[in-house]
C-alpha positions in Angstrom: -85.2 73.3 27.5 -88.7 73.8 26.0 -89.2 72.2 22.6 -89.5 74.5 19.6 -91.8 72.0 17.9 -95.4 71.8 19.1 -99.0 70.8 18.2 -101.4 73.7 18.2 -105.0 72.7 18.8 -107.2 75.4 17.4 -110.5 75.6 19.3 -113.4 78.0 20.1 -116.9 77.7 21.5 -118.7 80.1 19.2 -119.5 77.7 16.3 -122.9 78.6 14.7 -123.7 75.1 13.3 -123.1 73.2 16.5 -122.6 75.7 19.5 -120.2 74.5 22.3 -119.3 71.4 20.3 -115.8 71.3 21.9 -117.4 70.5 25.3 -120.1 68.1 24.1 -120.0 64.8 25.8 -118.9 61.9 23.5 -118.5 59.2 26.2 -119.7 59.1 29.7 -116.4 60.5 31.0 -115.0 62.5 28.0 -116.1 65.5 26.0 -114.9 66.1 22.4 -111.8 68.2 23.3 -110.7 65.7 26.0 -110.6 63.0 23.3 -108.7 65.1 20.8 -106.1 66.2 23.4 -105.5 62.6 24.4 -105.0 61.6 20.8 -102.6 64.5 20.2 -100.6 63.4 23.2 -99.6 60.3 21.2 -97.3 62.5 19.1 -95.2 63.3 22.2 -95.1 66.9 21.1 -95.6 69.9 23.3 -99.3 70.8 23.1 -100.8 74.3 23.0 -104.6 74.9 23.2 -105.0 78.0 21.0 -108.3 79.6 21.7 -109.7 83.2 21.6 -110.0 86.0 24.1 -113.8 85.9 23.8 -115.5 85.2 27.2 -117.2 82.1 25.7 -113.7 80.5 25.6 -112.8 81.0 29.3 -113.6 77.3 29.9 -110.5 76.2 27.9 -108.2 77.7 30.6 -109.4 75.0 33.1 -109.4 72.3 30.4 -105.8 73.0 29.6 -104.9 72.9 33.3 -106.7 69.6 33.7 -104.7 68.1 30.8 -101.4 69.7 31.9 -100.9 71.4 28.5 -100.3 75.0 27.6 -102.9 77.6 26.5 -102.7 80.6 24.2 -105.5 83.1 23.7 -105.7 85.4 20.7 -107.9 86.5 17.8 -111.5 85.1 17.6 -112.1 85.5 13.9 -108.5 85.4 12.5 -107.1 82.1 13.4 -104.1 82.7 11.1 -103.2 85.7 13.4 -103.9 83.5 16.4 -101.4 80.9 15.1 -98.8 83.6 14.3 -99.1 85.2 17.7 -98.9 81.8 19.3 -95.7 81.1 17.4 -94.2 84.3 18.6 -95.4 84.0 22.2 -94.3 80.4 22.6 -91.1 80.8 20.5 -92.0 77.9 18.1 -90.1 76.8 15.0 -92.6 74.3 13.7 -96.1 73.2 14.6 -98.9 70.8 13.7 -102.0 72.9 13.2 -104.7 70.6 14.6 -108.4 71.5 14.0 -110.4 71.2 17.2 -113.1 69.5 15.2 -111.0 66.5 14.2 -111.8 64.0 17.0 -110.1 61.1 15.1 -106.9 63.1 14.1 -104.4 60.5 12.9 -101.3 61.2 15.1 -99.2 58.9 12.9 -99.8 61.2 9.9 -99.0 64.2 12.1 -95.6 62.8 13.1 -94.9 61.8 9.5 -95.8 65.3 8.2 -93.6 67.0 10.7 -90.6 64.8 9.7 -91.4 65.6 6.0 -91.5 69.3 6.7 -88.1 69.3 8.5 -86.3 66.8 6.2 -87.3 68.6 3.0 -86.8 72.2 4.3 -90.5 73.1 3.6 -92.7 75.9 4.9 -96.0 73.9 4.8 -97.1 70.3 4.6 -100.8 69.9 3.9 -103.5 67.4 3.3 -104.3 66.2 -0.3 -107.9 66.0 -1.5 -108.0 62.3 -1.3 -107.3 62.1 2.5 -109.9 60.8 4.8 -111.7 64.0 6.1 -110.5 64.8 9.6 -107.3 62.7 9.6 -104.9 65.6 9.2 -104.8 69.3 8.4 -101.4 71.1 8.3 -97.9 71.4 9.7 -96.1 74.7 9.2 -92.7 76.3 9.9 -92.0 79.6 11.6 -91.1 81.1 8.2 -94.3 79.7 6.7 -96.5 81.2 9.4 -94.8 84.6 9.0 -95.5 84.6 5.2 -99.1 83.4 5.8 -99.7 86.1 8.4 -98.8 88.8 5.8 -101.9 87.8 3.8 -104.3 88.4 6.7 -103.0 90.7 9.4 -106.3 92.3 10.6 -107.8 91.0 13.8 -111.2 91.2 12.1 -110.3 89.1 9.0 -112.2 85.8 9.1 -109.7 83.0 8.2 -111.8 80.1 9.3 -111.0 78.3 6.1 -107.3 79.1 5.6 -106.6 77.3 2.3 -107.1 80.3 0.0 -104.8 82.4 2.2 -102.2 79.6 1.9 -102.4 79.7 -1.8 -102.0 83.5 -1.8 -98.9 83.2 0.5 -97.2 81.0 -2.1 -95.5 78.8 0.5 -92.9 76.2 -0.2 -95.1 73.2 0.3 -95.8 69.5 -0.3 -98.7 67.2 0.4 -98.2 64.7 3.1 -97.5 61.2 1.9 -100.3 58.7 2.6 -100.9 55.0 2.9 -103.7 53.5 1.0 -106.0 53.1 4.0 -105.7 56.9 4.6 -107.3 58.0 1.4 -110.4 57.7 -0.9 -112.8 56.5 1.8 -116.4 57.7 2.2 -115.7 58.4 5.8 -116.2 61.8 7.6 -114.2 62.3 10.8 -114.9 65.9 11.8 -117.4 67.5 14.1 -119.6 70.3 12.6 -123.2 69.0 12.8 -125.5 67.2 15.1 -125.1 64.1 12.8 -121.3 64.2 13.4 -121.9 64.3 17.1 -124.0 61.2 16.9 -121.4 59.5 14.7 -118.5 60.1 17.2 -120.6 58.9 20.1 -121.3 55.7 18.3 -117.7 55.3 17.1 -116.2 55.8 20.5 -118.7 53.5 22.1 -117.1 50.7 20.0 -113.4 51.6 19.7 -110.9 53.0 22.1 -110.3 56.7 21.8 -106.6 56.2 21.1 -107.1 53.8 18.2 -104.8 54.3 15.2 -106.1 55.6 11.9 -106.0 52.1 10.6 -108.0 50.8 13.5 -110.7 53.4 12.9 -110.9 52.8 9.2 -111.0 49.0 9.6 -113.7 49.2 12.1 -115.8 51.6 10.1 -115.5 49.6 6.9 -117.1 46.7 8.8 -119.8 49.0 10.2 -121.3 51.0 7.3 -124.3 51.8 9.4 -122.1 54.1 11.5 -120.5 55.7 8.4 -123.9 56.5 7.1 -124.9 58.5 10.3 -123.0 61.5 9.0 -121.4 61.1 5.6 -124.2 62.9 3.8 -123.0 66.0 5.7 -119.7 66.0 3.7 -121.4 67.6 0.7 -122.7 70.5 3.0 -119.2 70.8 4.5 -117.4 71.1 1.1 -120.0 73.5 -0.2 -119.6 75.8 2.9 -115.8 75.7 2.3 -116.2 76.6 -1.3 -118.5 79.5 -0.6 -116.0 80.9 2.0 -113.1 80.6 -0.5 -115.2 82.3 -3.2 -115.5 85.4 -1.0 -111.7 85.5 -0.4 -110.9 85.1 -4.1 
């Protein structure tokens, strides 16, 4: 029987700030999406690579095949619709929504959030502001994704930053519970800019790609020169998100 719980990795190649970032080499053998898939496999969940039907995303068919995971192709701009259609097509009940940019996604937090969602009968578990950027995004239920989809049904609606739509949907939600090492750190673990690319190359030259969140934070706190490669970009990242949400509101 196929599990009704899954991890959906949201990915596309048409980023404007760092084109084709999902297939940029990080180590000699692995590109960025290879690393993320291997980290998500530590959850032991069914994994679905959710990309678009745009021709630039054809490459993910082969990548999914190589990793022996599922693939779903849907809307390019409206990733909420892509998630919703993936839930319907794959008959899911709950899913981690994993951003394809988060190359150091903390699989322990993901597992914890899924348990929290199911134990507390929630529709959404999300990341609090104090979380290390890139450790975790969301876990959502089937009912939650249905309510969220009602806020953005059009294929042409840009939902690249879904937080405002989640507020509008008024979901039954909680923040994921965090350990101290998972919050309030000046560490940026997401891939949007060339500086982030250089950061991840340096990080994974020095630590195994399956290191725990605690392993990663402990290493970086001892190596501030690596933190400083890209943390200045966090201000740009937050400003871009705020500008996007302003248009929605």
